[in-house]
C-alpha positions in Angstrom: -17.2 8.4 -16.2 -20.0 6.4 -17.7 -23.5 7.2 -16.3 -24.2 5.0 -13.2 -27.5 3.8 -11.6 -29.7 6.5 -10.2 -28.9 5.6 -6.5 -25.6 7.5 -7.0 -25.2 11.2 -6.7 -27.8 13.3 -8.4 -26.7 15.3 -11.5 -27.2 18.5 -9.6 -25.0 17.4 -6.7 -22.3 16.1 -9.1 -22.3 19.4 -11.0 -22.0 21.3 -7.7 -19.1 19.2 -6.6 -17.3 19.6 -10.0 -17.5 23.3 -9.8 -16.8 23.8 -6.1 -14.0 21.4 -5.2 -11.3 23.9 -6.1 -12.9 26.5 -3.9 -13.7 26.6 -0.3 -16.8 24.6 0.5 -19.6 25.4 2.9 -20.0 23.3 6.1 -20.2 19.6 5.2 -23.6 17.9 5.1 -24.4 15.6 8.0 -24.6 12.5 5.8 -21.3 13.2 4.0 -17.7 12.7 5.3 -15.2 15.0 3.5 -11.4 14.3 3.8 -8.6 16.5 2.7 -5.8 14.2 1.5 -2.9 14.1 -0.9 -4.2 11.6 -3.5 -1.9 12.3 -6.5 -0.6 8.8 -6.4 -3.8 7.3 -7.8 -3.1 5.9 -11.2 -6.0 3.3 -11.6 -9.2 2.1 -9.9 -8.9 -1.4 -11.2 -8.1 -3.9 -8.3 -6.0 -5.9 -10.7 -3.7 -2.9 -11.0 -4.0 -0.9 -7.8 -0.7 -0.8 -6.1 -0.5 2.7 -4.4 -1.6 3.9 -1.0 -4.6 6.1 -1.7 -6.4 3.9 -4.2 -5.7 0.8 -2.0 -7.5 2.4 0.8 -10.4 3.4 -1.5 -10.6 -0.2 -2.8 -10.7 -1.5 0.8 -13.9 0.5 1.4 -15.5 -0.3 -2.0 -14.5 -3.9 -2.9 -14.7 -7.1 -0.9 -12.0 -9.7 -0.7 -12.3 -13.5 -0.5 -10.7 -13.4 3.0 -10.2 -10.6 5.5 -8.9 -10.0 9.0 -9.8 -8.0 12.1 -7.9 -4.7 11.9 -7.6 -4.6 15.7 -6.1 -8.2 15.8 -4.6 -9.3 12.5 -4.3 -12.9 13.7 -8.1 -13.2 13.5 -8.7 -14.2 9.8 -12.3 -14.6 8.6 -14.1 -15.1 5.4 -15.6 -12.0 3.7 -16.8 -13.3 0.4 -15.8 -16.8 1.5 -18.1 -18.5 4.0 -15.6 -21.2 4.8 -12.6 -23.1 3.4 -10.8 -26.4 3.6 -7.2 -27.5 2.7 -6.4 -30.8 1.1 -4.2 -33.3 3.1 -1.3 -32.6 0.8 -1.6 -28.8 1.6 -1.8 -27.9 -2.1 -5.6 -27.4 -2.8 -7.8 -24.9 -1.1 -11.6 -25.2 -1.5 -13.7 -22.1 -0.8 -17.4 -22.0 -0.2 -18.9 -18.6 -1.2 -21.5 -16.8 0.8 -24.9 -16.8 -0.9 -27.1 -13.8 -1.3 -24.4 -11.2 -1.9 -24.9 -8.7 -4.7 -22.7 -6.2 -6.6 -23.6 -2.5 -6.7 -24.9 -3.2 -10.2 -27.5 -5.6 -8.8 -25.8 -8.6 -10.3 -25.5 -11.6 -7.9 -22.0 -12.5 -6.6 -21.1 -16.1 -7.2 -18.1 -18.4 -7.4 -17.9 -17.5 -11.1 -17.1 -13.9 -10.2 -14.3 -15.0 -7.7 -12.7 -17.3 -10.2 -12.9 -14.7 -12.9 -11.4 -12.0 -10.7 -8.4 -14.1 -9.8 -7.9 -15.4 -13.3 -8.2 -11.9 -14.6 -5.5 -10.6 -12.3 -3.1 -13.2 -13.5 -4.0 -12.8 -17.2 -3.7 -9.0 -17.0 -0.3 -9.4 -15.2 -0.2 -5.9 -13.7 2.1 -5.1 -10.8 0.2 -6.8 -8.0 -0.4 -10.0 -9.9 2.7 -11.5 -8.3 0.8 -11.8 -5.0 -1.3 -14.5 -6.6 1.4 -15.6 -9.1 3.7 -16.7 -6.3 1.6 -19.8 -5.9 2.6 -21.1 -9.2 -0.2 -19.5 -11.1 0.5 -18.2 -14.6 -1.3 -17.1 -17.8 -0.9 -20.7 -19.1 -2.3 -22.5 -16.2 -4.5 -20.2 -14.2 -7.8 -21.4 -15.7 -6.9 -25.0 -14.8 -5.6 -24.1 -11.3 -8.5 -21.9 -10.3 -11.8 -23.5 -11.1 -15.5 -22.9 -10.2 -16.7 -26.3 -9.0 -20.3 -25.2 -8.2 -22.4 -22.0 -8.1 -20.9 -21.1 -4.8 -17.7 -23.2 -4.6 -14.3 -22.9 -6.2 -10.9 -24.6 -5.8 -7.4 -23.2 -6.0 -4.5 -25.6 -6.7 -1.1 -24.4 -5.6 2.3 -25.6 -6.8 3.6 -26.2 -3.3 2.2 -26.9 0.2 2.7 -23.3 1.5 2.0 -22.3 5.1 -1.8 -21.9 5.1 -1.8 -18.6 6.8 0.5 -17.3 4.1 -2.0 -18.3 1.5 -5.0 -16.8 3.4 -3.3 -13.5 4.1 -2.6 -13.2 0.4 -6.4 -13.6 -0.2 -6.8 -10.4 1.9 -4.9 -8.2 -0.5 -6.4 -5.7 -2.9 -5.6 -7.9 -5.9 -7.9 -10.5 -4.4 -10.9 -8.1 -4.6 -13.9 -9.7 -6.2 -15.0 -8.0 -9.5 -18.4 -8.1 -11.2 -17.7 -10.4 -14.1 -20.8 -9.5 -16.1 -20.3 -5.8 -15.8 -16.6 -6.0 -16.6 -17.1 -8.1 -19.7 -19.9 -5.7 -20.8 -17.2 -3.1 -21.0 -14.5 -5.3 -22.5 -12.6 -4.1 -25.6 -10.1 -6.2 -27.5 -10.0 -8.9 -24.9 -8.9 -6.6 -22.1 -11.3 -8.1 -19.5 -12.8 -4.6 -19.1 -9.4 -3.2 -17.9 -9.5 0.1 -19.7 -13.0 0.7 -18.4 -12.2 -0.4 -14.9 -9.2 2.0 -14.6 -11.7 4.8 -14.1 -14.9 2.9 -13.2 -16.3 0.6 -10.5 -17.5 -3.0 -10.4 -17.5 -4.1 -6.8 -19.8 -5.3 -3.9 -18.4 -3.3 -1.0 -20.3 -1.0 1.4 -19.4 2.0 -0.7 -19.3 2.3 -4.5 -17.0 4.6 -6.4 -19.1 7.3 -7.9 -16.4 9.5 -9.4 -12.7 10.1 -9.7 -11.1 13.3 -11.1 -7.4 12.9 -11.2 -5.6 15.2 -8.7 -8.9 16.6 -7.6 -11.5 14.3 -6.0 -12.8 10.8 -5.4 -16.4 10.4 -4.4 -17.9 7.3 -2.8 -21.6 6.6 -2.5 -23.4 4.2 -0.2 -24.0 0.9 -2.1 -27.7 -0.1 -1.3 -27.0 -3.6 -2.5 -24.3 -4.2 0.1 -25.1 -6.4 3.2 -22.9 -4.0 5.2 -25.0 -0.9 5.9 -23.1 2.4 6.2 -24.3 5.3 8.5 -23.0 7.8 5.9 -24.5 8.3 2.4 -21.2 9.3 0.9 -17.5 9.9 1.5 -15.5 12.5 -0.5 -11.7 12.6 -0.7 -10.4 16.0 -1.8 -6.9 16.3 -3.2 -5.4 19.1 -1.1 -1.7 19.2 -1.6 -0.8 22.0 0.8 -1.0 20.9 4.5 -1.6 24.5 5.6 -4.8 24.5 3.4 -5.8 21.2 4.9 -5.5 22.7 8.4 -7.5 25.8 7.4 -10.3 23.8 5.9 -10.5 21.6 8.9 -10.6 24.5 11.4 -13.3 26.2 9.4 -15.4 22.9 9.2 -15.2 22.8 5.4 -13.6 19.3 5.7 -14.2 16.7 8.4 -10.8 15.1 8.3 -7.2 16.3 7.4 -4.8 13.5 6.6 -1.4 15.1 6.0 -0.9 17.7 8.7 2.8 18.2 9.7 3.9 17.9 13.4 3.5 21.6 14.1 0.1 21.7 12.5 -1.0 18.6 14.5 0.2 20.3 17.7 -1.8 23.4 16.9 -5.1 21.8 16.0 -4.9 19.5 19.0 -5.5 22.6 21.1 -8.7 23.4 19.3 -11.7 22.1 21.3 -13.6 21.3 18.0 -10.8 19.0 16.7 -9.4 15.7 17.9 -6.2 13.9 16.8 -6.0 10.1 16.5 -3.2 7.8 15.5 -2.4 4.2 14.8 0.7 2.1 13.9 1.0 1.1 10.3 2.8 -1.8 8.6 4.6 0.8 6.5 8.4 1.4 6.5 10.3 4.4 5.0 13.6 3.6 3.3 16.2 4.8 0.8 16.6 2.6 -2.2 20.2 2.6 -3.6 20.4 1.7 -7.2 23.2 -0.9 -7.7 23.6 0.2 -11.3 25.4 3.2 -9.9 29.0 2.0 -9.5 29.5 4.0 -6.3 26.4 2.8 -4.6 27.2 -0.8 -5.7 30.2 -0.9 -3.4 29.4 -2.7 -0.1 31.4 -0.1 2.0 29.3 2.7 0.4 26.1 1.0 1.3 27.3 0.6 4.9 28.6 4.2 5.0 25.3 5.7 4.0 23.5 3.8 6.8 25.8 5.6 9.2 25.0 9.0 7.6 21.3 9.3 8.5 20.3 11.0 11.7 17.4 8.6 12.4 16.3 10.0 15.8 16.3 13.6 14.6 14.1 12.7 11.7 11.7 10.8 14.0 11.7 13.5 16.6 11.2 16.5 14.3 10.1 16.1 10.7 8.1 12.9 11.5 7.2 13.7 15.1 4.2 11.6 16.1 4.1 10.2 12.6 7.0 7.7 12.7 9.4 5.9 15.0 12.9 4.7 14.3 12.9 1.3 12.7 15.7 -0.2 10.5 14.6 -3.7 9.6 12.4 -4.4 6.6 9.7 -6.2 8.6 7.5 -3.8 10.6 6.8 -4.4 14.2 3.9 -6.7 14.8 4.8 -9.2 12.0 5.9 -12.7 12.6 9.7 -12.7 13.1 10.1 -8.9 13.1 13.3 -7.7 14.7 13.5 -4.3 16.4 17.2 -4.0 16.3 18.3 -0.5 15.3 22.1 -0.8 15.1 22.8 2.4 13.0 23.0 6.0 14.1 24.6 9.1 12.7 28.4 8.4 12.9 30.2 10.6 10.3 33.7 9.4 11.3 32.7 5.7 10.7 31.1 6.7 7.4 34.2 8.5 6.3 36.3 5.5 7.1 34.1 3.2 5.1 34.1 5.6 2.1 37.9 5.7 2.2 38.0 1.9 2.1 35.8 2.1 -1.0 38.3 4.5 -2.6 36.0 7.5 -2.2 37.7 9.4 0.7 36.6 12.7 -0.9 33.0 11.5 -1.3 31.0 11.6 -4.5 27.9 13.2 -6.1 24.6 11.4 -6.4 20.9 12.3 -7.2 17.9 11.5 -5.0 14.4 11.3 -6.4 11.7 12.5 -3.9 8.0 12.9 -4.0 7.0 16.6 -3.5 5.3 16.3 -0.2 6.3 18.3 2.8 7.5 15.4 4.9 9.4 13.6 2.1 11.0 16.9 1.1 12.0 17.6 4.7 13.4 14.1 5.1 15.4 14.5 1.8 16.8 17.8 2.9 17.8 16.4 6.3 19.6 13.4 4.7 21.2 15.8 2.1 22.7 17.7 5.1 24.1 14.7 7.0 25.4 13.0 3.8 27.3 16.2 3.0 29.2 15.9 6.3 31.1 13.0 4.8 31.5 14.5 1.3 28.5 12.8 -0.3 26.8 15.6 -2.3 23.1 14.9 -3.0 21.1 16.6 -5.8 17.4 16.4 -4.9 15.2 15.8 -7.8 11.5 16.5 -6.8 8.5 15.2 -8.6 4.9 14.1 -8.1 4.3 10.5 -7.1 3.6 9.3 -10.6 6.8 10.8 -12.0 9.1 9.4 -9.2 7.4 6.0 -9.2 7.7 5.6 -12.9 11.4 6.5 -12.8 12.0 4.2 -9.9 10.1 1.2 -11.4 12.3 1.6 -14.5 15.5 1.5 -12.4 16.6 5.0 -13.6 17.2 6.5 -10.2 20.3 6.8 -8.1 18.7 7.1 -4.7 14.9 7.0 -4.1 13.0 7.8 -0.9 10.2 5.4 -0.6 7.6 4.1 1.8 6.5 0.5 1.5 3.3 -0.8 2.9 2.6 -4.5 3.4 0.3 -6.0 0.8 -0.9 -8.6 3.3 -0.2 -9.4 7.0 2.4 -12.2 6.4 6.1 -11.6 6.7 6.7 -12.9 3.1 5.0 -9.7 1.9 8.2 -7.7 2.7 10.8 -10.5 2.5 9.7 -11.3 -1.0 10.4 -7.7 -2.1 13.4 -6.7 0.0 15.3 -10.0 0.2 14.5 -11.9 -3.0 15.1 -11.3 -6.7 14.8 -14.3 -9.0 15.9 -12.4 -12.1 18.0 -9.3 -12.0 17.9 -8.6 -15.8 16.2 -5.5 -17.1 13.5 -7.7 -18.8 12.6 -9.6 -15.6 9.0 -10.5 -15.1 8.9 -10.0 -11.4 10.1 -6.6 -10.2 10.4 -6.5 -6.4 12.2 -3.7 -4.6 15.5 -5.7 -4.8 15.1 -5.7 -8.6 14.2 -2.0 -8.7 17.5 -1.3 -7.1 19.3 -3.8 -9.4 20.4 -6.0 -6.4 21.0 -9.7 -6.6 20.6 -11.0 -3.0 22.2 -14.3 -3.8 21.3 -17.1 -1.4 18.7 -14.9 0.3 16.3 -15.5 -2.5 16.3 -19.3 -1.9 16.0 -18.7 1.9 13.0 -16.4 1.3 11.3 -19.1 -0.9 12.0 -21.7 1.8 10.4 -19.6 4.6 7.0 -19.7 3.0 7.0 -23.5 3.1 7.8 -23.8 6.8 4.7 -24.7 8.8 6.3 -24.4 12.2 5.6 -20.8 13.3 8.7 -20.4 15.5 11.1 -22.0 12.9 9.6 -19.7 10.3 10.0 -16.7 12.5 13.7 -17.4 13.0 14.1 -17.7 9.2 12.7 -14.2 8.8 14.9 -12.8 11.6 18.0 -14.1 9.7 16.8 -12.6 6.5 16.3 -9.2 8.1 19.8 -9.2 9.7 21.4 -10.1 6.3 19.6 -7.2 4.5 20.2 -4.8 7.3 23.9 -5.5 7.1 24.5 -5.6 3.3 21.3 -4.7 1.4 20.9 -1.6 -0.8 18.2 -0.3 1.6 18.6 2.3 4.3 15.4 1.7 6.3 14.8 4.4 8.8 11.2 4.7 10.1 8.0 2.8 10.7 4.9 4.9 10.0 2.5 6.0 12.6 -0.6 7.3 10.8 -2.2 10.4 12.3 -5.5 12.0 11.3 -7.1 15.1 12.6 -10.9 15.3 12.6 -13.8 17.3 13.7 -15.0 16.3 17.2 -18.3 15.1 15.8 -16.7 12.4 13.6 -16.8 8.9 15.0 -16.1 5.3 13.7 -13.1 6.0 11.4 -10.7 3.1 11.7 -6.9 3.5 11.3 -5.9 0.0 10.2 -2.5 -1.7 10.4 -2.3 -1.8 6.6 -2.7 1.1 4.1 -5.7 -0.7 2.6 -7.4 -1.3 6.0 -8.3 2.3 6.9 -12.1 2.1 7.1 -14.9 4.6 6.8 -17.6 1.8 6.6 -19.0 2.6 10.1 -18.0 6.3 10.2 -20.7 8.7 11.3 -21.2 12.3 12.4 -23.0 13.3 15.6 
């Protein structure tokens, strides 16, 4: 990475880290938190492109958003970069006042110009998360007219429709709404890319930590940002990519790391007995599912979609492979969201599945592939599903790969079945309805590519119903609309949703202040410390 200001790691420490991360470290320094975590899903550090779990969490600790919410009570929305906001009588124009006195890690002042630039930049770059802002009628052609700086510390955002205000504000809490240092980004611009190629591996934020370094599939280093108005007890946080959970456990028990993020149920049970280690958990707005590609003629049959939902041993997966890390949940909205239903109508029923397959003309079953990320828990889930599918004659070939490989294939609609976990981008029900229940264009060249599109599914009237739900201002009426959407997808959609995540971390007893948030980008180390 390009040389950064001198408040970052010293050259000596950087060199030491670079040479020692692949080996066992000594005891961690008191001002440094070291986490062992599988971070092979990181593809970019640019908030306009970040759309994976690991880098979203890192962005949440290093960038600030216009709006944020209390991780302990998601109904409590507050201004982070915004000091206040108002909504016009017609519900279509939001005016945001920006807090004065904020600075980026570079030392540049943060103003309304940076916020407007960040939002415009996200739309103009049009990377995967741009749809979160684009759903308000913002496009490359109009974004500079719709999002305007109206004063040094004021900007307006004009929407195409009078959406439910909470829906708009929750979208402003997403990673793509992070505020980027305009001056620094444009200093590194090439060929009109708004600094994109530079920001893929560099940092331009104002959060409590700054990203010091990223070595793919090896390490991410965060350093305290001295210009932040949020003071961190720790000087730095290090995320080490440790793929093997047994190695994570060993390093944690020896004190070479402070936190282990991916321990399996047996390892968690074992370390919980260690007086120097504690185990914490928290529910997440993340669901695990199978995506069934409707380009596969067998998977496109309604009876087959139904049959596969009766061929998963949901409780066995929750009680063994995902013990303490997930609970059975079959609707696309996680518990805790407006309108979420907790109906779990499916269970392992081989006889019923066989009956449905026979109706589909597949009484002897069929052969299908399943793309899986090569992590212990996903591999274990895949093997369990492979076993129960086989009981009805559905022969599954598991195709393992790292996260980048499987995601690239999935996003290109080249899979048969994909095991995925989907985390909410913001705490409004539209975040999942828009991807599981809506698909405006099912062509291969579509601009928007939600999960319904990835699985080549046209939800028909559900798309219009999803669009109507974001305009309903009565909370109970809106909740009922989402309940109906979930039931429809649960019955006929190409998704076999089977778990809601419970995130578990094991840490040394002297670690305090780590927050397990309800969303994958809300895990916070801002107030973490070591006693």
